[in-house]
C-alpha positions as CSV (number, residue, x, y, z in Angstrom):
1,M,-17.7,9.6,-74.3
2,S,-17.2,6.0,-72.4
3,L,-16.6,5.9,-68.7
4,T,-15.2,2.7,-67.3
5,I,-17.4,1.3,-64.2
6,N,-15.5,-1.1,-61.7
7,I,-17.1,-3.8,-60.0
8,N,-18.2,-2.0,-57.1
9,G,-20.0,0.3,-59.4
10,T,-17.8,3.1,-59.1
11,P,-16.5,5.6,-62.1
12,Q,-12.9,4.2,-62.5
13,G,-10.7,7.8,-63.0
14,V,-13.0,9.5,-60.2
15,A,-11.9,6.2,-58.1
16,V,-8.5,6.6,-58.5
17,R,-8.7,10.4,-58.3
18,Q,-10.1,9.6,-55.1
19,T,-7.7,7.6,-54.0
20,E,-4.3,10.0,-55.0
21,G,-6.1,12.4,-53.5
22,Q,-6.5,10.6,-49.9
23,S,-2.9,9.6,-50.1
24,R,-1.6,13.1,-50.0
25,M,-3.9,14.2,-47.4
26,C,-2.3,11.6,-45.4
27,A,1.0,12.3,-46.3
28,L,0.0,15.9,-45.4
29,E,-1.1,15.2,-42.4
30,N,1.6,12.8,-41.0
31,I,4.7,15.1,-41.6
32,N,2.1,17.9,-39.5
33,M,0.7,15.2,-36.7
34,P,3.5,15.2,-33.4
35,Q,4.6,11.6,-32.1
36,V,2.7,10.4,-29.5
37,S,5.3,10.0,-26.2
38,K,4.8,6.6,-25.0
39,I,4.9,6.5,-21.6
40,K,7.0,3.5,-20.3
41,V,5.7,1.1,-17.8
42,L,7.6,-1.5,-15.6
43,I,5.0,-3.9,-13.7
44,A,6.9,-5.4,-11.0
45,H,3.5,-6.4,-9.0
46,S,4.2,-9.8,-7.0
47,D,0.6,-10.9,-7.9
48,P,0.9,-12.7,-11.6
49,L,-3.0,-12.4,-12.7
50,I,-3.0,-8.2,-11.2
51,A,0.1,-8.0,-13.3
52,A,-1.0,-9.7,-16.7
53,G,-4.3,-7.5,-16.2
54,L,-2.0,-4.5,-16.1
55,A,0.0,-5.2,-19.0
56,A,-3.4,-6.0,-21.2
57,T,-4.9,-3.1,-20.5
58,L,-1.6,-0.9,-20.8
59,R,-1.2,-2.4,-24.1
60,R,-4.1,-1.1,-25.6
61,R,-3.2,2.4,-25.2
62,R,-2.0,4.4,-27.8
63,D,0.0,6.3,-25.6
64,F,1.2,3.7,-22.9
65,E,4.7,0.8,-23.2
66,V,4.7,-2.0,-21.0
67,V,8.6,-2.6,-20.9
68,G,8.8,-5.0,-18.6
69,L,6.4,-7.4,-16.7
70,G,8.6,-7.5,-12.9
71,L,12.3,-6.8,-12.0
72,K,15.5,-8.6,-14.3
73,S,16.9,-9.2,-11.1
74,D,15.9,-11.1,-7.7
75,S,16.9,-8.0,-5.3
76,A,15.2,-4.3,-5.9
77,D,19.1,-3.2,-5.8
78,S,19.6,-3.9,-9.3
79,T,22.1,-1.7,-11.5
80,E,20.5,0.2,-14.1
81,S,22.0,-2.2,-16.6
82,H,20.1,-4.8,-15.1
83,S,16.5,-3.3,-15.8
84,P,14.9,-2.1,-18.6
85,S,14.5,2.2,-19.3
86,R,11.1,3.4,-17.5
87,D,9.1,6.0,-17.1
88,V,6.9,5.4,-14.4
89,V,6.6,1.5,-12.7
90,V,3.8,-0.1,-11.0
91,A,4.1,-2.2,-7.7
92,D,2.0,-3.8,-4.7
93,Y,3.5,-2.7,-1.1
94,D,6.1,-4.4,-0.2
95,S,7.7,-4.3,-3.9
96,G,7.5,-0.7,-3.7
97,L,9.5,-0.2,-1.0
98,R,12.4,-1.9,-1.9
99,L,12.6,-0.1,-5.2
100,T,12.7,4.1,-3.1
101,A,14.6,2.1,-1.0
102,A,17.5,0.7,-3.2
103,K,20.7,2.0,-2.9
104,H,21.5,1.1,-6.8
105,A,18.1,2.3,-7.8
106,R,17.0,5.2,-10.2
107,M,14.9,8.3,-8.9
108,D,11.8,5.9,-9.9
109,R,8.4,6.9,-10.2
110,V,6.8,4.5,-7.8
111,M,3.3,3.8,-8.0
112,I,1.7,1.2,-5.4
113,L,-1.3,-0.8,-5.8
114,T,-2.5,-2.5,-3.4
115,P,-5.3,-3.4,-1.0
116,S,-3.7,-1.7,2.5
117,D,-5.8,1.7,3.2
118,S,-3.5,1.6,6.5
119,E,-2.8,5.1,7.7
120,A,0.7,4.1,8.6
121,K,1.5,2.2,5.7
122,I,0.5,5.3,3.2
123,C,2.1,7.4,5.3
124,Q,5.4,5.6,5.8
125,A,5.4,4.8,2.2
126,L,5.2,8.4,0.5
127,A,7.9,9.6,3.3
128,Q,10.5,6.9,1.5
129,G,9.2,8.4,-1.4
130,V,6.8,6.5,-3.4
131,R,4.4,9.0,-6.1
132,G,1.6,6.9,-6.5
133,Y,-0.8,5.4,-3.9
134,L,-3.6,3.5,-5.0
135,L,-6.5,1.1,-3.7
136,L,-6.9,-2.6,-5.5
137,G,-10.3,-2.2,-6.8
138,C,-10.4,1.2,-8.5
139,A,-11.3,2.8,-11.6
140,L,-9.7,2.1,-14.7
141,E,-9.3,5.9,-15.2
142,E,-8.2,6.6,-12.1
143,L,-4.9,4.3,-12.7
144,I,-4.7,5.8,-16.0
145,D,-4.7,9.4,-14.7
146,G,-2.5,8.4,-12.1
147,L,0.1,6.9,-14.2
148,R,0.1,10.1,-16.7
149,S,0.3,12.3,-13.7
150,I,3.0,10.7,-11.8
151,N,5.2,10.4,-15.3
152,A,4.4,14.2,-15.4
153,G,5.8,14.8,-12.0
154,G,2.6,14.4,-9.8
155,I,1.1,12.7,-7.3
156,A,-1.5,10.1,-7.4
157,L,-3.9,9.8,-4.4
158,G,-7.1,7.6,-4.3
159,P,-9.9,9.3,-2.5
160,L,-9.8,7.1,0.5
161,V,-6.1,7.4,0.6
162,A,-6.2,11.5,0.2
163,S,-9.1,11.3,3.2
164,R,-6.9,8.9,5.1
165,I,-4.2,10.8,5.1
166,A,-6.2,14.1,6.1
167,H,-7.6,12.5,8.8
168,R,-4.7,11.8,10.5
169,M,-3.1,15.2,9.8
170,N,-6.1,16.0,11.5
171,Q,-5.8,14.2,14.5
172,E,-3.5,14.5,17.5
173,P,-1.1,11.6,18.5
174,L,-1.2,8.6,20.6
175,T,1.3,9.0,23.4
176,R,4.0,5.9,23.7
177,R,2.5,4.5,27.1
178,E,-1.2,5.5,25.4
179,E,-0.3,2.6,22.2
180,E,1.0,0.3,25.0
181,I,-2.5,1.0,27.0
182,L,-4.6,0.2,23.0
183,G,-2.2,-3.4,22.5
184,H,-3.7,-4.7,25.9
185,M,-6.9,-3.3,25.1
186,M,-6.9,-5.1,21.7
187,M,-5.8,-8.7,23.9
188,G,-9.3,-7.9,25.5
189,L,-7.2,-7.1,29.1
190,S,-9.4,-5.1,31.2
191,N,-8.6,-1.6,33.1
192,K,-7.2,-4.0,36.0
193,R,-5.5,-6.3,34.2
194,I,-3.8,-4.0,32.3
195,A,-2.4,-2.1,35.4
196,W,-1.4,-4.7,37.0
197,Q,0.5,-6.2,33.9
198,L,2.2,-1.9,34.2
199,A,2.4,-2.3,37.5
200,V,0.6,1.5,37.3
201,A,-2.7,2.4,39.4
202,V,-5.9,1.3,38.1
203,E,-7.0,4.8,37.3
204,T,-4.3,5.7,35.8
205,V,-4.9,3.2,33.3
206,K,-8.5,4.6,32.9
207,S,-7.5,8.0,32.5
208,H,-4.9,7.2,29.7
209,V,-8.4,5.1,27.7
210,K,-10.3,7.8,28.5
211,S,-7.5,10.0,26.5
212,I,-7.6,7.1,23.7
213,F,-11.2,7.7,23.2
214,L,-10.7,11.5,22.7
215,K,-7.7,11.3,20.1
216,L,-9.4,7.9,18.2
217,D,-13.0,9.6,18.4
218,A,-14.5,6.2,19.9
219,A,-16.5,5.3,21.6
220,T,-16.3,2.0,23.4
221,R,-12.9,-0.1,23.3
222,T,-14.1,-2.2,20.6
223,E,-14.0,1.0,18.4
224,A,-11.3,2.3,19.9
225,V,-8.9,-1.1,18.6
226,A,-10.9,-0.7,15.6
227,I,-9.8,2.4,14.0
228,A,-6.5,1.7,15.5
229,Q,-6.6,-1.6,13.5
230,R,-7.8,0.4,10.5
231,R,-5.4,3.7,10.9
232,G,-2.1,0.9,12.1
233,I,-1.6,2.2,14.7
234,L,-1.7,-1.4,16.2
235,Q,-0.2,-4.2,14.7
236,Q,-1.6,-7.2,14.1
237,E,-2.8,-9.7,17.7
238,S,0.1,-12.3,16.6
239,E,2.6,-9.7,16.0
240,L,2.4,-8.0,19.6
241,P,5.7,-8.3,21.5
242,H,5.1,-10.7,23.9
243,H,4.0,-9.4,27.2
244,P,5.8,-9.9,30.4
245,V,4.4,-12.4,32.4
246,S,3.3,-11.3,36.2
247,V,3.7,-13.3,39.3
248,R,1.6,-12.0,42.3
249,G,3.5,-11.0,45.6
250,L,6.3,-9.4,43.7
251,P,6.6,-5.9,42.9
252,A,7.7,-5.6,39.4
253,P,6.5,-8.9,36.8
254,L,8.8,-11.2,35.9
255,S,10.0,-11.7,32.0
256,V,10.4,-14.8,30.3
257,S,10.8,-15.2,26.7
258,P,8.2,-16.7,24.7
259,Q,9.2,-19.9,23.8
260,N,8.7,-20.4,27.6
261,S,5.4,-19.2,28.1
262,R,3.4,-21.8,25.2
263,N,2.0,-23.5,27.8
264,P,0.9,-21.8,31.0
265,R,0.3,-24.1,34.0
266,R,-1.0,-23.3,37.7
267,I,1.8,-24.5,40.3
268,S,0.4,-24.5,43.8
269,G,2.5,-23.0,46.3
270,G,2.6,-21.3,49.9
271,S,1.9,-17.6,48.0
272,N,-0.9,-19.4,45.2
273,A,1.7,-17.9,43.0
274,L,0.5,-18.6,38.8
275,I,3.3,-18.3,36.4
276,S,4.0,-19.9,32.9
277,T,6.3,-22.6,32.4
278,T,7.5,-25.0,30.0
279,A,5.5,-28.4,29.3
280,P,8.3,-31.3,29.7
């Protein structure tokens, strides 16, 4: 009996029977195998490089589907018809807050991906309804697991973010007066100068500074300011409100508008007062 051999050296009849058997097995597997439900992700990050990298990464995962890059409209207050159907939104900090605050927005499950680890920003985002907060530079699997957790109804926080929240919960908050004095400390003012600015006794300022050190677990003024900036208690120096200009010899500081205090001059007079004026 002759046996036909194909060009690869395999008996032709056997090859046909194996192929048919494999086809039947694949058909049975396709019938019994459940269909993978893909997680629809909308990427609304303002950084185009980050957005492109996220899209390329998620498209290589069989359980993710990127439904769009950015929002269809210029505002986060877009209606349902203007936005693609999605399960999770990955956004930068500002875009994420706009999405959660939009009056026409659906109950979007938003993950924020940002470089900011400010305690104040983290708490504000979570209070506004953000479901995930990860820092740029996190591991890829941390991002993937976070998206899956948010899609399942959970919350995803990076290790450092969770540490910031726990640290904030265990510390006593500063009073408004302490925050005000801390802001003056950031400007490099001494206790005597702060007392003069606020029209209070120097001993009162010293007492507040001692309380600030205790609450922030700081040993020096520089360390206290650094901790406060990291936690988001203080704004940047350029964002601080303008402080009243004091005039020697008067019981209370005089307030002038910021635009009228950009060019301070010393005006000689009988009281040798130091005031701020505008250059002609």
